[in-house]
C-alpha positions as CSV (number, residue, x, y, z in Angstrom):
1,M,-12.5,74.9,41.4
2,S,-14.9,77.2,39.6
3,V,-16.7,76.3,36.3
4,S,-15.1,79.2,34.4
5,N,-11.5,78.0,34.9
6,L,-12.0,74.3,34.4
7,T,-11.0,74.6,30.8
8,H,-7.6,76.0,31.9
9,A,-6.9,73.4,34.6
10,P,-4.3,70.6,34.3
11,A,-5.6,67.8,32.1
12,S,-6.3,65.1,34.8
13,Q,-7.7,67.5,37.3
14,G,-9.8,69.4,34.7
15,E,-11.2,66.1,33.2
16,R,-12.1,64.8,36.7
17,G,-13.9,68.1,37.5
18,A,-15.6,68.0,34.1
19,F,-16.7,64.4,34.6
20,I,-18.4,65.4,37.9
21,L,-20.1,68.5,36.3
22,S,-21.4,66.4,33.4
23,A,-22.7,63.8,35.8
24,M,-24.4,66.5,37.8
25,A,-26.0,67.9,34.6
26,A,-27.5,64.5,33.9
27,V,-28.8,64.2,37.4
28,F,-30.3,67.7,37.2
29,W,-32.1,66.8,33.9
30,G,-33.4,63.6,35.5
31,S,-34.9,65.6,38.4
32,N,-36.8,67.8,36.0
33,F,-39.5,65.1,35.5
34,E,-40.5,65.0,39.1
35,A,-40.4,68.7,39.3
36,T,-42.6,68.9,36.3
37,R,-45.2,66.6,37.9
38,I,-45.2,68.8,41.1
39,A,-45.5,72.1,39.1
40,L,-48.5,70.7,37.1
41,L,-50.4,70.0,40.3
42,D,-51.0,73.8,40.6
43,L,-50.1,75.3,37.2
44,P,-51.7,74.8,33.8
45,P,-49.3,73.1,31.3
46,W,-48.6,76.0,28.9
47,T,-48.0,78.4,31.8
48,A,-45.6,76.0,33.5
49,A,-43.8,75.3,30.3
50,A,-43.4,79.0,29.4
51,G,-42.4,79.9,33.0
52,R,-39.6,77.3,32.9
53,V,-38.2,78.4,29.6
54,V,-38.5,82.2,30.3
55,V,-36.5,81.9,33.5
56,A,-34.0,79.4,31.9
57,V,-33.2,81.7,29.0
58,A,-32.8,84.7,31.3
59,G,-30.2,82.8,33.3
60,T,-28.4,81.5,30.1
61,L,-28.3,84.9,28.5
62,L,-26.9,86.4,31.7
63,W,-24.2,83.7,31.7
64,L,-23.4,84.3,28.1
65,A,-23.2,88.1,28.5
66,A,-20.9,87.7,31.6
67,T,-18.5,85.1,30.1
68,K,-18.3,85.5,26.3
69,G,-20.4,88.6,25.6
70,I,-23.4,88.9,23.2
71,S,-22.4,88.6,19.5
72,W,-25.1,90.3,17.5
73,S,-23.4,89.2,14.3
74,V,-24.0,85.6,15.3
75,L,-27.7,86.4,16.0
76,R,-28.2,88.2,12.7
77,R,-26.5,85.4,10.7
78,N,-28.6,82.6,12.2
79,I,-31.8,84.4,13.2
80,V,-34.0,82.3,10.9
81,A,-32.3,79.0,12.0
82,F,-32.6,80.0,15.7
83,A,-36.3,80.9,15.2
84,V,-37.2,77.6,13.5
85,L,-35.1,75.5,15.8
86,G,-36.4,77.3,18.9
87,T,-40.0,76.6,17.8
88,I,-39.4,73.0,17.0
89,G,-36.9,71.9,19.6
90,V,-37.5,74.2,22.6
91,A,-41.2,75.1,22.3
92,G,-42.3,71.9,20.7
93,F,-40.2,69.7,23.0
94,T,-41.2,71.5,26.2
95,A,-44.9,71.7,25.3
96,T,-45.1,68.0,24.5
97,L,-43.3,67.1,27.8
98,F,-45.5,69.3,30.0
99,L,-48.7,68.2,28.2
100,G,-47.6,64.6,28.3
101,M,-46.8,64.6,31.9
102,K,-50.4,65.2,32.7
103,T,-51.0,61.5,32.2
104,S,-47.5,60.0,32.0
105,S,-45.2,59.3,34.9
106,P,-41.8,60.9,35.6
107,V,-39.9,57.6,35.3
108,T,-41.6,56.6,32.0
109,A,-41.0,60.1,30.6
110,A,-37.3,59.9,31.5
111,I,-36.9,56.5,29.9
112,I,-38.6,57.7,26.7
113,M,-36.4,60.8,26.6
114,G,-33.4,58.6,27.2
115,T,-33.8,57.1,23.8
116,S,-33.5,60.6,22.2
117,P,-29.7,60.2,21.3
118,L,-30.4,56.9,19.6
119,M,-33.4,58.4,17.7
120,T,-31.1,61.3,16.6
121,N,-28.5,58.9,15.2
122,L,-31.1,56.9,13.3
123,L,-32.9,59.9,12.0
124,D,-29.6,61.4,10.9
125,S,-28.8,58.2,9.0
126,I,-32.2,58.4,7.2
127,L,-31.7,62.0,6.2
128,L,-28.2,61.3,4.9
129,K,-29.6,58.3,3.0
130,R,-27.3,55.8,4.5
131,L,-28.0,52.7,6.5
132,P,-27.7,53.0,10.3
133,S,-25.4,50.7,12.1
134,P,-26.8,47.3,12.9
135,L,-25.8,47.8,16.6
136,G,-27.7,51.1,16.6
137,V,-30.8,49.5,15.3
138,L,-30.5,46.7,17.8
139,G,-30.0,49.1,20.6
140,M,-33.0,51.1,19.7
141,V,-35.2,48.0,19.5
142,I,-34.0,46.8,22.9
143,S,-34.4,50.3,24.5
144,L,-38.0,50.5,23.1
145,L,-38.7,47.1,24.6
146,G,-37.5,48.5,27.9
147,V,-39.9,51.4,27.5
148,A,-42.7,49.0,26.9
149,L,-41.8,47.0,30.0
150,T,-41.7,50.2,32.0
151,V,-45.2,51.3,31.0
152,G,-46.6,47.7,31.5
153,A,-47.4,47.1,27.8
154,F,-46.9,43.4,28.2
155,S,-49.2,43.1,31.2
156,G,-52.3,44.6,29.4
157,T,-51.6,48.2,30.0
158,H,-51.7,50.6,27.0
159,F,-49.4,53.5,26.4
160,A,-51.0,56.6,27.9
161,S,-51.7,59.5,25.6
162,G,-49.0,61.4,27.5
163,D,-46.4,58.7,26.7
164,I,-47.2,59.2,23.0
165,L,-46.8,63.0,23.3
166,I,-43.4,62.6,25.1
167,L,-42.3,60.2,22.3
168,I,-43.2,63.0,19.8
169,G,-41.2,65.4,22.0
170,S,-38.2,63.1,21.8
171,L,-38.5,63.1,18.0
172,L,-38.7,66.9,18.0
173,W,-35.5,67.1,20.1
174,A,-33.8,64.8,17.7
175,L,-34.7,67.1,14.8
176,Y,-33.5,70.1,16.9
177,T,-30.2,68.4,17.5
178,I,-29.7,67.6,13.8
179,G,-30.8,71.1,12.8
180,C,-28.3,72.7,15.1
181,R,-25.5,70.9,13.4
182,R,-26.7,71.5,9.9
183,W,-28.2,75.0,9.9
184,V,-26.4,77.0,12.6
185,A,-23.1,78.6,11.4
186,G,-20.4,80.1,13.6
187,A,-22.2,79.9,16.9
188,T,-21.0,78.3,20.1
189,P,-23.2,75.7,21.8
190,I,-24.1,78.2,24.5
191,E,-25.1,80.8,22.0
192,T,-27.2,78.3,20.1
193,S,-28.9,77.2,23.2
194,A,-29.5,80.8,24.5
195,W,-31.0,82.1,21.2
196,T,-33.1,79.0,20.4
197,M,-34.4,79.1,24.0
198,L,-35.4,82.8,23.6
199,A,-37.3,81.9,20.4
200,G,-39.0,79.0,22.2
201,A,-39.9,81.2,25.2
202,L,-41.6,83.7,22.9
203,V,-43.7,80.9,21.3
204,L,-44.6,79.3,24.6
205,G,-45.5,82.7,26.1
206,L,-47.8,83.6,23.2
207,V,-49.6,80.2,23.3
208,A,-49.9,80.4,27.1
209,F,-51.6,83.9,26.9
210,W,-53.8,82.6,24.1
211,L,-55.0,79.4,25.8
212,E,-54.6,80.2,29.5
213,T,-54.3,83.0,32.0
214,P,-50.7,82.7,33.0
215,L,-50.3,85.8,35.1
216,T,-53.4,84.9,37.3
217,A,-52.1,81.3,37.6
218,L,-48.7,82.3,38.6
219,V,-49.9,84.9,41.2
220,H,-52.1,82.3,42.9
221,A,-49.6,79.5,42.6
222,P,-48.3,78.1,46.0
223,A,-44.7,78.3,46.9
224,V,-44.1,74.6,45.9
225,A,-45.1,75.3,42.3
226,W,-42.8,78.3,42.2
227,A,-40.0,76.3,43.7
228,S,-40.3,73.4,41.3
229,T,-40.5,75.8,38.3
230,L,-37.4,77.8,39.4
231,W,-35.6,74.5,40.0
232,M,-36.4,73.3,36.5
233,A,-35.4,76.6,34.9
234,L,-32.2,77.5,36.8
235,V,-30.8,74.1,37.9
236,G,-32.4,71.6,35.6
237,S,-32.0,73.8,32.4
238,A,-29.5,76.7,32.6
239,L,-27.0,75.2,35.1
240,A,-27.3,71.7,33.6
241,L,-26.6,73.1,30.1
242,I,-23.5,75.0,31.3
243,F,-22.1,71.9,33.2
244,W,-22.8,69.7,30.1
245,Q,-20.9,72.1,27.8
246,V,-17.9,72.1,30.2
247,G,-17.9,68.3,30.0
248,I,-17.9,68.4,26.2
249,A,-15.1,70.9,26.1
250,R,-12.9,68.9,28.5
251,R,-13.8,65.3,27.8
252,G,-15.2,65.3,24.3
253,P,-18.8,64.7,23.1
254,G,-18.5,60.9,22.9
255,A,-17.2,60.4,26.5
256,T,-19.7,63.0,27.8
257,S,-22.8,61.6,26.0
258,V,-22.5,58.3,27.8
259,L,-23.4,60.1,31.0
260,F,-26.8,60.8,29.5
261,N,-27.7,57.3,30.7
262,L,-27.8,58.8,34.2
263,V,-31.0,60.8,33.4
264,P,-33.5,58.0,33.8
265,V,-31.6,56.6,36.8
266,S,-31.8,60.0,38.4
267,A,-35.5,60.3,37.6
268,L,-36.1,56.9,39.3
269,V,-34.2,57.9,42.4
270,V,-35.9,61.2,42.7
271,A,-39.3,59.6,42.3
272,A,-38.4,57.1,45.1
273,I,-37.4,60.0,47.3
274,F,-40.8,61.5,46.8
275,G,-42.5,58.3,47.9
276,R,-43.3,56.8,44.5
277,T,-41.1,53.7,44.4
278,P,-41.4,51.8,41.0
279,D,-42.5,48.2,40.9
280,T,-40.3,45.3,39.8
281,M,-41.5,45.5,36.2
282,Q,-40.6,49.2,35.9
283,V,-37.1,48.5,37.3
284,A,-36.7,45.7,34.8
285,G,-37.8,48.0,32.0
286,I,-35.4,50.7,33.0
287,A,-32.5,48.1,33.1
288,V,-33.4,46.8,29.6
289,A,-33.8,50.3,28.2
290,L,-30.4,51.4,29.6
291,F,-28.8,48.3,28.2
292,G,-30.1,49.1,24.7
293,I,-29.0,52.7,25.0
294,M,-25.5,51.7,26.1
295,L,-25.3,49.0,23.4
296,A,-26.1,51.4,20.7
297,S,-23.8,54.1,22.1
298,G,-20.7,51.8,21.7
299,K,-17.3,53.0,22.9
300,P,-16.8,56.7,23.5
301,R,-15.1,58.5,20.7
302,D,-11.6,59.9,21.0
303,R,-11.5,62.3,23.9
304,H,-9.4,64.7,21.8
305,S,-12.4,65.3,19.5
306,R,-13.6,68.4,21.4
307,R,-16.0,71.2,20.9
308,A,-15.4,74.7,22.2
309,V,-17.5,75.8,25.2
310,A,-18.5,79.4,25.5
311,R,-15.8,81.3,27.3
């Protein structure tokens, strides 16, 4: 069954297909961390970050144009919000991830990013001036304990500078998520993603040309660097986003968001496939972090609470 007609399929069959696509999206996102590590072996960080987002936004805009069509009124109405959110959430998040991965590991980065939904909920509570749920706070504390175990903080190892950058990136993504809900009006999730990615791509491209020589780096990059960048852009960004939106449309945001827990698990499996098996302490840290995330997530919300996917 094709992605485009999943939203018109019978309920049980459509939800089963949407579940599979959502799980695949989480797995694709998890694979990005190892792909980032490989790309950074031959590409400078700003060039790699810009290359990923430029290709990803091209793919997303093509999908949008082919399925729903480009709505210029949506762009005009939200152009300031798209520019700000793209700078914060796309450029800021991607830059901190690629710069952080110079010293962090894919598994640690995935675990830190896995706490982003919890951070979003807690930050949203602070901005709304209401107390977060006790379970949410407990889940965040436990998940951060798992992060500390993963990086070996209790065995004398300190957080790497890259880990701190990735934590900042997780905070920027939380701000982006909240901003998309509050500032964007009348745009579908695909439209919001496409236009904010375009803004982020422009910012990353400008910084890359200012600090590095991206064209020279890309011309001389080996095939493996190109392959990892294209994987991150087309599979780990554009395709994962489309699959995730199908899941939200068919299963609801609550039921779909639980599958985000597969991201660090996927990162762990992909790292092992590439010969970098984590030690016992890292596995324990991942388990503790996932428990904290699931504890704070609670039961999925009503499946009938659905958001529209771009058609």
